[in-house]
N, CA, C and O of each residue as an XYZ file, in Angstrom:
596
protein
N     252.957    124.462    156.971
C     253.833    124.467    158.126
C     253.530    125.654    159.048
O     253.567    125.528    160.272
N     253.230    126.809    158.439
C     252.929    127.990    159.235
C     251.647    127.778    160.041
O     251.491    128.334    161.127
N     250.746    126.982    159.510
C     249.484    126.723    160.220
C     249.736    126.001    161.543
O     248.965    126.160    162.489
N     250.815    125.205    161.618
C     251.136    124.536    162.881
C     251.567    125.553    163.939
O     251.297    125.377    165.127
N     252.232    126.604    163.500
C     252.618    127.684    164.420
C     251.363    128.403    164.920
O     251.244    128.705    166.107
N     250.437    128.670    164.010
C     249.182    129.339    164.388
C     248.412    128.472    165.386
O     247.859    128.978    166.362
N     248.382    127.168    165.132
C     247.692    126.253    166.052
C     248.344    126.289    167.433
O     247.649    126.251    168.449
N     249.665    126.362    167.475
C     250.381    126.439    168.753
C     250.029    127.731    169.483
O     249.853    127.734    170.701
N     249.927    128.830    168.732
C     249.548    130.112    169.346
C     248.134    130.037    169.924
O     247.863    130.588    170.991
N     247.247    129.360    169.222
C     245.870    129.211    169.716
C     245.838    128.387    170.997
O     245.091    128.703    171.923
N     246.640    127.342    171.051
C     246.712    126.537    172.271
C     247.247    127.365    173.432
O     246.772    127.250    174.562
N     248.234    128.194    173.145
C     248.797    129.049    174.187
C     247.751    130.065    174.661
O     247.634    130.326    175.858
N     247.002    130.630    173.733
C     245.953    131.594    174.096
C     244.881    130.932    174.958
O     244.264    131.579    175.804
N     244.666    129.635    174.733
C     243.684    128.891    175.529
C     244.281    128.391    176.842
O     243.623    127.678    177.600
N     245.542    128.773    177.109
C     246.271    128.422    178.342
C     246.511    126.922    178.468
O     246.605    126.395    179.576
N     246.610    126.245    177.345
C     246.962    124.813    177.320
C     248.472    124.742    177.144
O     248.964    124.421    176.062
N     249.199    125.040    178.207
C     250.646    125.247    178.084
C     251.404    124.003    177.636
O     252.323    124.098    176.823
N     251.031    122.847    178.154
C     251.744    121.625    177.774
C     251.533    121.308    176.293
O     252.481    120.988    175.575
N     250.304    121.399    175.856
C     249.997    121.144    174.449
C     250.640    122.204    173.560
O     251.131    121.897    172.474
N     250.633    123.449    174.025
C     251.251    124.532    173.257
C     252.752    124.309    173.134
O     253.319    124.506    172.059
N     253.402    123.901    174.220
C     254.847    123.638    174.171
C     255.165    122.593    173.109
O     256.062    122.781    172.287
N     254.428    121.501    173.135
C     254.649    120.436    172.147
C     254.380    120.938    170.741
O     255.132    120.637    169.813
N     253.315    121.700    170.583
C     252.956    122.201    169.255
C     254.010    123.173    168.719
O     254.313    123.159    167.526
N     254.566    124.011    169.587
C     255.614    124.933    169.135
C     256.868    124.165    168.690
O     257.518    124.546    167.717
N     257.198    123.097    169.398
C     258.353    122.281    168.995
C     258.081    121.645    167.634
O     258.949    121.627    166.761
N     256.877    121.127    167.467
C     256.512    120.534    166.175
C     256.499    121.585    165.062
O     256.787    121.271    163.907
N     256.170    122.817    165.406
C     256.082    123.893    164.414
C     257.442    124.480    164.054
O     257.523    125.407    163.249
N     258.510    123.946    164.643
C     259.854    124.456    164.320
C     260.129    124.391    162.820
O     260.928    125.175    162.308
N     259.491    123.483    162.121
C     259.692    123.386    160.675
C     259.299    124.683    159.974
O     259.741    124.945    158.855
N     258.475    125.492    160.626
C     258.045    126.770    160.063
C     258.889    127.930    160.586
O     258.547    129.090    160.357
N     259.981    127.636    161.281
C     260.781    128.689    161.927
C     261.210    129.771    160.940
O     261.114    130.959    161.246
N     261.676    129.378    159.775
C     262.148    130.364    158.798
C     261.020    131.318    158.413
O     261.218    132.531    158.357
N     259.855    130.773    158.153
C     258.689    131.581    157.777
C     258.268    132.492    158.926
O     257.981    133.670    158.713
N     258.230    131.955    160.134
C     257.833    132.741    161.306
C     258.801    133.894    161.521
O     258.379    135.028    161.750
N     260.096    133.609    161.449
C     261.111    134.651    161.665
C     260.993    135.732    160.597
O     261.119    136.919    160.897
N     260.755    135.331    159.367
C     260.569    136.328    158.299
C     259.337    137.181    158.560
O     259.376    138.397    158.375
N     258.256    136.564    158.984
C     257.029    137.303    159.279
C     257.201    138.265    160.453
O     256.554    139.310    160.516
N     258.075    137.898    161.373
C     258.321    138.751    162.540
C     259.294    139.882    162.238
O     259.612    140.693    163.108
N     259.756    139.926    161.007
C     260.643    141.015    160.612
C     262.100    140.649    160.638
O     262.960    141.525    160.542
N     262.404    139.352    160.769
C     263.798    138.932    160.713
C     264.350    139.162    159.326
O     263.627    139.064    158.335
N     265.637    139.468    159.256
C     266.248    139.653    157.942
C     267.592    138.959    157.908
O     268.043    138.425    158.921
N     268.223    138.961    156.779
C     269.498    138.257    156.642
C     270.586    138.832    157.538
O     271.445    138.093    158.020
N     270.560    140.150    157.767
C     271.565    140.749    158.641
C     271.439    140.239    160.060
O     272.438    139.905    160.698
N     270.217    140.179    160.553
C     269.983    139.670    161.909
C     270.281    138.179    161.958
O     270.819    137.683    162.948
N     269.936    137.469    160.900
C     270.128    136.031    160.884
C     271.609    135.674    160.957
O     271.974    134.666    161.563
N     272.462    136.491    160.345
C     273.876    136.167    160.375
C     274.430    136.239    161.796
O     275.392    135.544    162.122
N     273.835    137.069    162.634
C     274.281    137.193    164.023
C     273.642    136.133    164.916
O     274.275    135.640    165.849
N     272.401    135.786    164.632
C     271.692    134.853    165.504
C     271.754    133.418    165.021
O     271.284    132.519    165.718
N     272.318    133.177    163.851
C     272.429    131.815    163.355
C     271.160    131.369    162.662
O     270.429    132.184    162.100
N     270.900    130.085    162.703
C     269.732    129.551    161.999
C     268.423    130.112    162.565
O     268.369    130.524    163.724
N     267.376    130.124    161.747
C     266.096    130.687    162.186
C     265.530    130.035    163.450
O     264.788    130.681    164.190
N     265.862    128.781    163.708
C     265.291    128.126    164.895
C     265.694    128.837    166.184
O     264.965    128.773    167.174
N     266.827    129.503    166.189
C     267.263    130.207    167.404
C     266.373    131.416    167.663
O     265.896    131.610    168.781
N     266.146    132.232    166.632
C     265.243    133.375    166.780
C     263.819    132.889    167.063
O     263.081    133.518    167.821
N     263.446    131.782    166.456
C     262.109    131.218    166.651
C     261.895    130.838    168.116
O     260.894    131.230    168.715
N     262.818    130.086    168.691
C     262.631    129.652    170.078
C     262.740    130.817    171.061
O     262.084    130.803    172.103
N     263.554    131.816    170.751
C     263.594    133.011    171.600
C     262.229    133.707    171.572
O     261.738    134.181    172.597
N     261.635    133.757    170.392
C     260.293    134.330    170.236
C     259.261    133.525    171.033
O     258.423    134.097    171.731
N     259.326    132.205    170.923
C     258.390    131.334    171.641
C     258.536    131.536    173.152
O     257.538    131.599    173.870
N     259.765    131.636    173.628
C     259.982    131.896    175.061
C     259.285    133.184    175.470
O     258.641    133.240    176.518
N     259.413    134.215    174.647
C     258.767    135.487    174.938
C     257.248    135.386    174.976
O     256.594    136.061    175.771
N     256.693    134.547    174.119
C     255.240    134.350    174.125
C     254.775    133.742    175.445
O     253.784    134.181    176.029
N     255.505    132.725    175.909
C     255.143    132.110    177.187
C     255.323    133.109    178.327
O     254.494    133.169    179.234
N     256.384    133.881    178.286
C     256.608    134.888    179.318
C     255.503    135.923    179.353
O     255.066    136.335    180.427
N     255.046    136.349    178.171
C     253.975    137.338    178.087
C     252.660    136.797    178.659
O     251.803    137.567    179.094
N     252.511    135.491    178.656
C     251.311    134.857    179.218
C     251.485    134.527    180.699
O     250.585    133.962    181.321
N     252.640    134.879    181.264
C     252.883    134.593    182.676
C     253.251    133.148    182.948
O     253.221    132.710    184.098
N     253.595    132.406    181.918
C     253.982    130.997    182.061
C     255.514    130.929    182.087
O     256.152    130.541    181.108
N     256.075    131.311    183.220
C     257.515    131.531    183.304
C     258.345    130.255    183.335
O     259.503    130.275    182.920
N     257.794    129.159    183.811
C     258.542    127.901    183.766
C     258.749    127.468    182.315
O     259.830    127.010    181.947
N     257.715    127.614    181.502
C     257.828    127.286    180.084
C     258.741    128.285    179.378
O     259.508    127.918    178.488
N     258.649    129.543    179.784
C     259.548    130.559    179.233
C     260.995    130.161    179.497
O     261.835    130.215    178.598
N     261.282    129.760    180.739
C     262.622    129.310    181.085
C     263.039    128.136    180.207
O     264.155    128.108    179.688
N     262.156    127.187    180.045
C     262.466    125.996    179.259
C     262.853    126.360    177.820
O     263.828    125.835    177.283
N     262.095    127.251    177.211
C     262.410    127.636    175.831
C     263.636    128.541    175.754
O     264.391    128.464    174.784
N     263.852    129.395    176.751
C     265.083    130.193    176.783
C     266.299    129.279    176.889
O     267.299    129.479    176.200
N     266.204    128.279    177.755
C     267.291    127.328    177.947
C     267.566    126.567    176.643
O     268.719    126.381    176.257
N     266.512    126.138    175.984
C     266.649    125.439    174.694
C     267.338    126.349    173.677
O     268.230    125.917    172.947
N     266.916    127.603    173.638
C     267.493    128.571    172.709
C     268.983    128.764    172.975
O     269.789    128.766    172.045
N     269.345    128.927    174.241
C     270.743    129.143    174.594
C     271.605    127.939    174.226
O     272.723    128.099    173.737
N     271.089    126.740    174.460
C     271.851    125.538    174.091
C     271.997    125.415    172.578
O     273.063    125.039    172.090
N     270.947    125.724    171.836
C     271.047    125.702    170.370
C     272.085    126.719    169.894
O     272.898    126.429    169.016
N     272.045    127.901    170.479
C     272.991    128.952    170.084
C     274.426    128.572    170.431
O     275.351    128.862    169.672
N     274.609    127.927    171.571
C     275.960    127.526    171.988
C     276.553    126.500    171.031
O     277.769    126.445    170.845
N     275.696    125.694    170.428
C     276.170    124.648    169.518
C     276.319    125.134    168.082
O     276.792    124.394    167.220
N     275.920    126.362    167.827
C     275.938    126.887    166.457
C     277.053    127.917    166.292
O     276.981    129.001    166.870
N     278.087    127.590    165.507
C     279.234    128.493    165.371
C     278.914    129.834    164.706
O     279.686    130.781    164.851
N     277.811    129.937    163.989
C     277.498    131.204    163.313
C     276.831    132.220    164.239
O     276.626    133.369    163.846
N     276.493    131.816    165.455
C     275.858    132.737    166.400
C     276.942    133.585    167.056
O     277.954    133.068    167.531
N     276.714    134.888    167.074
C     277.714    135.785    167.655
C     277.847    135.576    169.161
O     276.917    135.120    169.826
N     279.008    135.915    169.676
C     279.251    135.803    171.113
C     278.310    136.674    171.922
O     277.903    136.293    173.020
N     277.960    137.841    171.395
C     277.068    138.733    172.144
C     275.659    138.144    172.236
O     274.983    138.312    173.251
N     275.214    137.456    171.186
C     273.890    136.821    171.231
C     273.911    135.672    172.228
O     272.984    135.524    173.025
N     274.961    134.857    172.191
C     275.075    133.759    173.166
C     275.062    134.303    174.585
O     274.350    133.793    175.450
N     275.845    135.330    174.815
C     275.943    135.932    176.147
C     274.574    136.435    176.607
O     274.163    136.184    177.740
N     273.883    137.137    175.735
C     272.564    137.681    176.067
C     271.581    136.556    176.415
O     270.795    136.673    177.355
N     271.638    135.473    175.648
C     270.739    134.342    175.913
C     271.044    133.683    177.252
O     270.131    133.410    178.031
N     272.327    133.425    177.526
C     272.683    132.778    178.796
C     272.327    133.669    179.976
O     271.897    133.165    181.014
N     272.496    134.980    179.844
C     272.108    135.891    180.930
C     270.599    135.833    181.166
O     270.145    135.866    182.310
N     269.825    135.748    180.084
C     268.366    135.652    180.220
C     267.972    134.348    180.904
O     267.056    134.329    181.727
N     268.661    133.258    180.566
C     268.377    131.967    181.198
C     268.690    132.045    182.690
O     267.903    131.593    183.521
N     269.836    132.618    183.019
C     270.221    132.763    184.426
C     269.190    133.590    185.196
O     268.721    133.187    186.260
N     268.849    134.750    184.639
C     267.917    135.646    185.323
C     266.566    134.968    185.552
O     265.957    135.125    186.610
N     266.105    134.215    184.557
C     264.816    133.528    184.693
C     264.929    132.409    185.725
O     264.002    132.206    186.510
N     266.034    131.687    185.739
C     266.219    130.615    186.726
C     266.183    131.184    188.145
O     265.545    130.613    189.030
N     266.861    132.295    188.357
C     266.859    132.918    189.682
C     265.450    133.386    190.041
O     265.002    133.194    191.171
N     264.755    133.996    189.091
C     263.394    134.476    189.354
C     262.450    133.326    189.714
O     261.500    133.510    190.475
N     262.718    132.145    189.164
C     261.888    130.975    189.451
C     262.401    130.165    190.641
O     261.877    129.096    190.953
N     263.439    130.695    191.302
C     264.063    130.021    192.432
C     264.634    128.657    192.031
O     264.643    127.720    192.829
N     265.099    128.560    190.810
C     265.755    127.351    190.306
C     267.263    127.562    190.459
O     267.992    127.743    189.484
N     267.700    127.532    191.709
C     269.050    127.969    192.027
C     270.128    127.004    191.533
O     271.203    127.446    191.127
N     269.867    125.717    191.560
C     270.845    124.759    191.023
C     271.054    125.001    189.540
O     272.182    124.973    189.048
N     269.948    125.242    188.826
C     270.038    125.512    187.392
C     270.796    126.812    187.133
O     271.585    126.906    186.193
N     270.545    127.816    187.982
C     271.251    129.092    187.837
C     272.746    128.899    188.014
O     273.542    129.510    187.300
N     273.133    128.055    188.959
C     274.558    127.770    189.164
C     275.174    127.144    187.910
O     276.287    127.491    187.514
N     274.443    126.225    187.297
C     274.954    125.564    186.096
C     275.116    126.539    184.932
O     276.038    126.400    184.129
N     274.240    127.505    184.841
C     274.270    128.458    183.736
C     275.466    129.403    183.845
O     275.961    129.898    182.833
N     275.924    129.650    185.055
C     277.018    130.602    185.258
C     278.253    130.279    184.416
O     278.961    131.190    183.988
N     278.514    129.015    184.179
C     279.705    128.656    183.409
C     279.647    129.161    181.973
O     280.670    129.215    181.290
N     278.459    129.530    181.515
C     278.302    130.001    180.145
C     278.328    131.528    180.029
O     278.351    132.062    178.920
N     278.326    132.228    181.151
C     278.267    133.689    181.125
C     279.681    134.251    181.193
O     280.456    133.952    182.101
N     279.983    135.070    180.202
C     281.309    135.697    180.146
C     281.415    136.807    181.183
O     280.418    137.401    181.594
N     282.627    137.062    181.584
C     282.869    138.143    182.533
C     283.062    139.444    181.747
O     284.127    140.060    181.783
N     282.013    139.838    181.044
C     282.041    141.043    180.227
C     281.284    142.138    180.965
O     280.149    141.940    181.398
N     281.919    143.287    181.103
C     281.285    144.453    181.725
C     280.654    144.133    183.074
O     279.634    144.722    183.431
N     281.239    143.217    183.820
C     280.752    142.900    185.153
C     279.506    142.034    185.194
O     278.922    141.854    186.262
N     279.076    141.484    184.038
C     277.860    140.668    184.008
C     277.974    139.448    184.921
O     277.049    139.147    185.675
N     279.096    138.753    184.854
C     279.255    137.551    185.661
C     279.298    137.898    187.147
O     278.629    137.261    187.961
N     280.078    138.898    187.487
C     280.218    139.274    188.893
C     278.874    139.695    189.491
O     278.545    139.321    190.616
N     278.107    140.470    188.735
C     276.800    140.921    189.228
C     275.870    139.735    189.450
O     275.135    139.693    190.437
N     275.901    138.784    188.544
C     275.039    137.617    188.684
C     275.511    136.708    189.813
O     274.695    136.079    190.486
N     276.810    136.637    190.023
C     277.329    135.862    191.159
C     276.827    136.438    192.473
O     276.456    135.695    193.382
N     276.817    137.754    192.572
C     276.324    138.409    193.789
C     274.843    138.110    194.007
O     274.426    137.793    195.121
N     274.057    138.211    192.947
C     272.614    137.926    193.043
C     272.396    136.482    193.475
O     271.589    136.203    194.362
N     273.126    135.567    192.838
C     272.962    134.153    193.146
C     273.386    133.848    194.577
O     272.701    133.099    195.274
N     274.494    134.411    195.022
C     274.964    134.174    196.387
C     273.912    134.640    197.393
O     273.648    133.953    198.380
N     273.319    135.795    197.145
C     272.270    136.320    198.030
C     271.070    135.375    198.052
O     270.556    135.053    199.123
N     270.628    134.937    196.893
C     269.475    134.038    196.804
C     269.766    132.694    197.476
O     268.904    132.137    198.155
N     270.962    132.185    197.287
C     271.328    130.903    197.891
C     271.341    131.000    199.412
O     270.854    130.103    200.100
N     271.898    132.089    199.936
C     271.908    132.284    201.389
C     270.484    132.398    201.944
O     270.165    131.811    202.978
N     269.636    133.156    201.250
C     268.245    133.315    201.693
C     267.478    132.008    201.653
O     266.585    131.778    202.469
N     267.828    131.149    200.701
C     267.123    129.863    200.566
C     267.752    128.768    201.423
O     267.289    127.628    201.421
N     268.825    129.125    202.165
C     269.497    128.133    202.991
C     270.240    127.100    202.169
O     270.416    125.961    202.604
N     270.676    127.491    200.987
C     271.374    126.578    200.079
C     272.826    126.991    199.908
O     273.363    126.939    198.802
N     273.450    127.391    200.976
C     274.835    127.842    200.923
C     275.760    126.728    200.402
O     276.867    127.006    199.942
N     275.303    125.467    200.475
C     276.105    124.352    199.974
C     276.415    124.517    198.484
O     277.424    124.002    198.002
N     275.563    125.223    197.761
C     275.789    125.431    196.322
C     276.811    126.540    196.057
O     277.270    126.700    194.927
N     277.165    127.295    197.082
C     278.136    128.362    196.916
C     279.546    127.831    196.698
O     280.393    128.525    196.135
N     279.794    126.634    197.130
C     281.147    126.080    197.067
C     281.585    125.820    195.660
O     282.702    125.352    195.437
């Protein structure tokens, strides 16, 4: 199973992003092994939930490190949705994931998606308000004030 993860990494290194994305999804069966190899432990797992959540967050980071930000967004979004559906994931981990999804959506000018993500971001320490300001500015600049309503 771990070999499927290695194969996915090789595809990513060869810049075959579509094939790599599919291969990483198929390699989810190795998530527990991958997370352990990356230094995950039971303490971290109790906060982040099942290994697939840490696995997909890791995969998103790999795509981001390669400059493949649309794929990074896709895996961040997948991770956040998995975390939202998993009761063992801490609120702070969920919040951090949704903020990362929002920030990536704005960076990719995916403003409709950014608007949808806002409903998942808690108003903790001004995080929601700050992101609302960023989004409002981006929407005005893009001539998409209709999404402000």
